[in-house]
ZALOSE-696617 format. One line per field, with one value per residue (C-alpha): x, y, z; residue in one letter; residue number from 1; chain. Coordinates in nm, 3 decimals, padded with zeros to 5 digits. Example, Ala and Ser with C-alpha at 12.3 -4.5 7.8 and 13.67 -1.06 7.14 Angstrom:
2
px: 01.230_01.367
py: -00.450_-00.106
pz: 00.780_00.714
resn: a_s
resi: 1_2
chain: A_A
//
This chain:
261
px: -02.038_-01.721_-01.669_-01.337_-01.303_-01.191_-00.854_-00.840_-00.919_-00.666_-00.402_-00.495_-00.562_-00.219_-00.085_-00.319_-00.109_00.211_00.121_-00.008_00.335_00.572_00.254_00.298_00.644_00.750_00.436_00.418_00.133_-00.065_00.224_00.123_-00.245_-00.343_-00.134_-00.280_-00.683_-00.600_-00.452_-00.777_-00.930_-01.092_-01.204_-00.974_-01.224_-01.328_-00.961_-00.909_-01.233_-01.181_-00.825_-00.915_-01.141_-00.879_-00.647_-00.804_-00.789_-00.446_-00.359_-00.586_-00.449_-00.149_-00.218_-00.356_-00.071_00.133_-00.061_-00.103_00.232_00.291_00.434_00.171_-00.066_-00.395_-00.504_-00.248_-00.311_-00.702_-00.666_-00.431_-00.610_-00.967_-00.789_-00.606_-00.989_-01.170_-00.946_-00.868_-01.310_-01.230_-00.951_-01.102_-01.457_-01.220_-00.976_-01.174_-01.064_-00.717_-00.437_-00.401_-00.121_00.079_00.071_00.180_00.449_00.558_00.598_00.847_01.094_00.946_00.964_01.320_01.408_01.220_01.417_01.802_01.711_01.708_01.921_02.193_02.103_02.345_02.209_01.826_01.775_01.484_01.594_01.395_01.572_01.444_01.105_01.108_00.751_00.459_00.221_-00.055_00.118_00.234_-00.212_-00.307_-00.109_00.108_-00.200_-00.468_-00.202_-00.169_-00.482_-00.608_-00.365_-00.430_-00.820_-00.722_-00.434_-00.277_00.088_00.345_00.101_00.324_00.610_00.550_00.400_00.682_00.916_00.751_00.745_01.152_01.241_00.977_00.846_01.170_01.081_01.279_01.237_01.011_00.780_00.765_00.657_00.381_00.223_00.247_00.017_-00.213_-00.293_-00.231_-00.569_-00.793_-00.693_-00.838_-01.105_-01.195_-01.111_-01.301_-01.613_-01.572_-01.574_-01.825_-02.097_-02.065_-02.040_-01.721_-01.608_-01.584_-01.724_-01.645_-01.348_-01.221_-01.316_-01.149_-00.848_-00.891_-00.875_-00.557_-00.432_-00.471_-00.279_00.026_-00.016_00.019_00.326_00.470_00.464_00.576_00.858_00.932_00.907_01.153_01.410_01.332_01.545_01.729_01.515_01.279_01.518_01.633_01.294_01.152_01.442_01.320_00.927_01.013_01.228_01.013_00.744_00.892_00.995_00.623_00.515_00.773_00.734_00.337_00.260_00.013_00.318_00.289_00.668_00.690_00.417_00.578_00.955_00.807_00.867
py: -01.264_-01.472_-01.742_-01.941_-02.258_-02.426_-02.451_-02.161_-01.978_-02.161_-02.046_-01.655_-01.697_-01.837_-01.540_-01.270_-01.393_-01.364_-00.983_-00.927_-00.990_-00.834_-00.497_-00.481_-00.412_-00.262_-00.236_-00.372_-00.640_-00.599_-00.665_-01.076_-01.010_-00.819_-01.090_-01.343_-01.231_-01.141_-01.473_-01.642_-01.512_-01.228_-00.894_-00.633_-00.416_-00.673_-00.768_-00.429_-00.418_-00.750_-00.653_-00.353_-00.493_-00.743_-00.515_-00.348_-00.594_-00.632_-00.294_-00.176_-00.519_-00.375_-00.036_-00.154_-00.318_-00.031_00.139_-00.037_-00.109_00.308_00.364_00.600_00.818_00.810_01.122_01.305_01.148_01.201_01.503_01.338_01.002_01.196_01.372_01.059_00.892_01.135_01.216_00.826_00.833_01.076_00.888_00.600_00.792_00.987_00.702_00.681_01.022_01.031_00.950_00.605_00.559_00.817_00.708_00.299_00.469_00.667_00.461_00.176_00.493_00.674_00.353_00.316_00.661_00.559_00.231_00.420_00.671_00.421_00.230_00.488_00.736_00.763_00.685_00.528_00.411_00.421_00.748_01.055_01.408_01.732_01.773_01.987_01.992_02.072_01.759_02.028_02.044_01.688_01.625_01.906_01.798_01.500_01.222_01.315_01.381_01.001_00.907_01.034_00.809_00.531_00.480_00.618_00.413_00.214_00.051_00.145_00.367_00.247_00.294_00.679_00.756_00.607_00.854_01.096_01.032_01.009_01.247_01.508_01.429_01.350_00.972_00.732_00.380_00.191_00.513_00.596_00.236_00.261_00.554_00.458_00.202_00.421_00.650_00.325_00.170_00.510_00.517_00.180_00.250_00.498_00.313_00.020_00.257_00.397_00.001_-00.146_00.193_-00.005_-00.333_-00.453_-00.693_-01.050_-01.068_-01.408_-01.410_-01.096_-01.190_-01.478_-01.340_-01.093_-01.309_-01.421_-01.100_-00.989_-01.306_-01.246_-00.817_-00.926_-01.143_-00.934_-00.588_-00.813_-00.854_-00.489_-00.381_-00.648_-00.564_-00.229_-00.050_-00.312_-00.551_-00.250_-00.108_-00.351_-00.522_-00.156_-00.137_-00.473_-00.459_-00.134_-00.248_-00.556_-00.399_-00.141_-00.468_-00.620_-00.314_-00.267_-00.622_-00.579_-00.613_-00.292_-00.093_00.263_00.240_-00.073_00.053_00.357_00.132_-00.074_-00.432
pz: -00.998_-01.001_-00.752_-00.744_-00.665_-00.351_-00.505_-00.611_-00.272_-00.079_-00.332_-00.322_00.069_00.103_-00.105_00.087_00.466_00.253_00.114_00.477_00.619_00.390_00.372_00.732_00.749_00.337_00.200_-00.176_-00.093_-00.377_-00.622_-00.503_-00.474_-00.738_-01.000_-00.822_-00.816_-01.174_-01.241_-01.094_-01.365_-01.200_-01.439_-01.356_-01.164_-00.997_-00.851_-00.762_-00.563_-00.341_-00.310_-00.161_00.067_00.164_00.171_00.443_00.673_00.659_00.727_00.989_01.172_01.117_01.272_01.579_01.599_01.570_01.805_02.040_02.111_02.129_01.739_01.680_01.838_01.729_01.839_01.633_01.310_01.261_01.066_00.825_00.837_00.740_00.449_00.296_00.347_00.171_-00.095_-00.184_-00.246_-00.449_-00.649_-00.698_-00.821_-01.075_-01.188_-01.535_-01.616_-01.521_-01.745_-01.650_-01.890_-01.782_-01.436_-01.541_-01.728_-01.470_-01.211_-01.258_-01.253_-00.899_-00.754_-00.853_-00.726_-00.406_-00.357_-00.467_-00.140_00.099_-00.024_-00.041_00.226_00.573_00.892_00.822_01.118_01.424_01.495_01.451_01.277_01.210_01.044_00.665_00.722_00.986_01.071_00.924_00.633_00.591_00.693_00.462_00.189_00.168_00.283_00.048_-00.233_-00.216_-00.063_-00.433_-00.566_-00.319_-00.460_-00.814_-00.909_-00.550_-00.645_-00.444_-00.243_00.112_-00.066_-00.124_00.223_00.384_00.155_00.288_00.612_00.670_00.414_00.556_00.849_01.000_01.122_01.218_00.990_01.215_01.345_00.974_00.863_01.209_01.033_00.682_00.798_00.931_00.683_00.400_00.635_00.636_00.194_00.183_00.341_00.133_-00.164_-00.061_-00.009_-00.366_-00.496_-00.268_-00.410_-00.736_-00.688_-00.760_-00.463_-00.518_-00.061_-00.006_-00.159_00.009_00.358_00.346_00.203_00.443_00.720_00.592_00.596_00.963_01.045_00.767_00.956_01.276_01.222_01.007_01.211_01.564_01.334_01.222_01.601_01.752_01.398_01.293_01.055_01.030_00.850_00.752_00.535_00.320_00.247_00.140_-00.164_-00.224_-00.274_-00.435_-00.728_-00.764_-00.818_-01.078_-01.285_-01.245_-01.375_-01.642_-01.743_-01.782_-02.153_-02.048_-01.998_-02.244_-02.240_-02.384_-02.640_-02.717_-02.752_-02.942_-02.730
resn: x_x_x_x_x_x_x_x_x_x_x_x_x_x_x_x_x_x_x_x_x_x_x_x_x_x_x_x_x_x_x_x_x_x_x_x_x_x_x_x_x_x_x_x_x_x_x_x_x_x_x_x_x_x_x_x_x_x_x_x_x_x_x_x_x_x_x_x_x_x_x_x_x_x_x_x_x_x_x_x_x_x_x_x_x_x_x_x_x_x_x_x_x_x_x_x_x_x_x_x_x_x_x_x_x_x_x_x_x_x_x_x_x_x_x_x_x_x_x_x_x_x_x_x_x_x_x_x_x_x_x_x_x_x_x_x_x_x_x_x_x_x_x_x_x_x_x_x_x_x_x_x_x_x_x_x_x_x_x_x_x_x_x_x_x_x_x_x_x_x_x_x_x_x_x_x_x_x_x_x_x_x_x_x_x_x_x_x_x_x_x_x_x_x_x_x_x_x_x_x_x_x_x_x_x_x_x_x_x_x_x_x_x_x_x_x_x_x_x_x_x_x_x_x_x_x_x_x_x_x_x_x_x_x_x_x_x_x_x_x_x_x_x_x_x_x_x_x_x_x_x_x_x_x_x_x_x_x_x_x_x
resi: 1_2_3_4_5_6_7_8_9_10_11_12_13_14_15_16_17_18_19_20_21_22_23_24_25_26_27_28_29_30_31_32_33_34_35_36_37_38_39_40_41_42_43_44_45_46_47_48_49_50_51_52_53_54_55_56_57_58_59_60_61_62_63_64_65_66_67_68_69_70_71_72_73_74_75_76_77_78_79_80_81_82_83_84_85_86_87_88_89_90_91_92_93_94_95_96_97_98_99_100_101_102_103_104_105_106_107_108_109_110_111_112_113_114_115_116_117_118_119_120_121_122_123_124_125_126_127_128_129_130_131_132_133_134_135_136_137_138_139_140_141_142_143_144_145_146_147_148_149_150_151_152_153_154_155_156_157_158_159_160_161_162_163_164_165_166_167_168_169_170_171_172_173_174_175_176_177_178_179_180_181_182_183_184_185_186_187_188_189_190_191_192_193_194_195_196_197_198_199_200_201_202_203_204_205_206_207_208_209_210_211_212_213_214_215_216_217_218_219_220_221_222_223_224_225_226_227_228_229_230_231_232_233_234_235_236_237_238_239_240_241_242_243_244_245_246_247_248_249_250_251_252_253_254_255_256_257_258_259_260_261
chain: A_A_A_A_A_A_A_A_A_A_A_A_A_A_A_A_A_A_A_A_A_A_A_A_A_A_A_A_A_A_A_A_A_A_A_A_A_A_A_A_A_A_A_A_A_A_A_A_A_A_A_A_A_A_A_A_A_A_A_A_A_A_A_A_A_A_A_A_A_A_A_A_A_A_A_A_A_A_A_A_A_A_A_A_A_A_A_A_A_A_A_A_A_A_A_A_A_A_A_A_A_A_A_A_A_A_A_A_A_A_A_A_A_A_A_A_A_A_A_A_A_A_A_A_A_A_A_A_A_A_A_A_A_A_A_A_A_A_A_A_A_A_A_A_A_A_A_A_A_A_A_A_A_A_A_A_A_A_A_A_A_A_A_A_A_A_A_A_A_A_A_A_A_A_A_A_A_A_A_A_A_A_A_A_A_A_A_A_A_A_A_A_A_A_A_A_A_A_A_A_A_A_A_A_A_A_A_A_A_A_A_A_A_A_A_A_A_A_A_A_A_A_A_A_A_A_A_A_A_A_A_A_A_A_A_A_A_A_A_A_A_A_A_A_A_A_A_A_A_A_A_A_A_A_A_A_A_A_A_A_A
//
């Protein structure tokens, strides 16, 4: 099993704290922690599994903070959370047979589209709007779809949940952020269970990073609840663009191979 030195562990802990803070507000924590784990020398599968463990703590802490403050009615989210959890397990288990290159090639453009939506759509604030989809249908379709994606691939899940809650469920930015963390926590637990079943987790590193995630997530959630859409919207746009650029710069990106770069 991979062992990290004390210096590497301290750097990973710092990365996890920042990721927890950012993820609690706008998602995209994996943009920080997955590259950090890979740069620390973790094999890719072990990095993904360990990331699910530590990310589960952060999303759980943020979800609890939002629910405690009354931004999530937990009883109404049990149904979509269960579907997100189960679909994430399925996604993680079938990840090896999915067209990963297709997902990796398309994802940067999907994230840029999400960024443009939130950057230029007028009147995006914390006020709820008309629903375009019923809560039951949302839980039956969107929650498992994004849960499956989170288990199979992962980057950008929080941004896609935010888009669905704002664009389809008609929620304001703060409420959408709170519900995103709740369902993202469920999908993280599902992905974690699948990786744990195959032994692809560095437990000591993941648990230490998880504690840092909790601290960062609690501070980030409090900050988001204080500032609302004023901070959530610009940070969400920034996270989507940064993640898209990071994926496009990846030497394994199939788009870059296709155009000969």
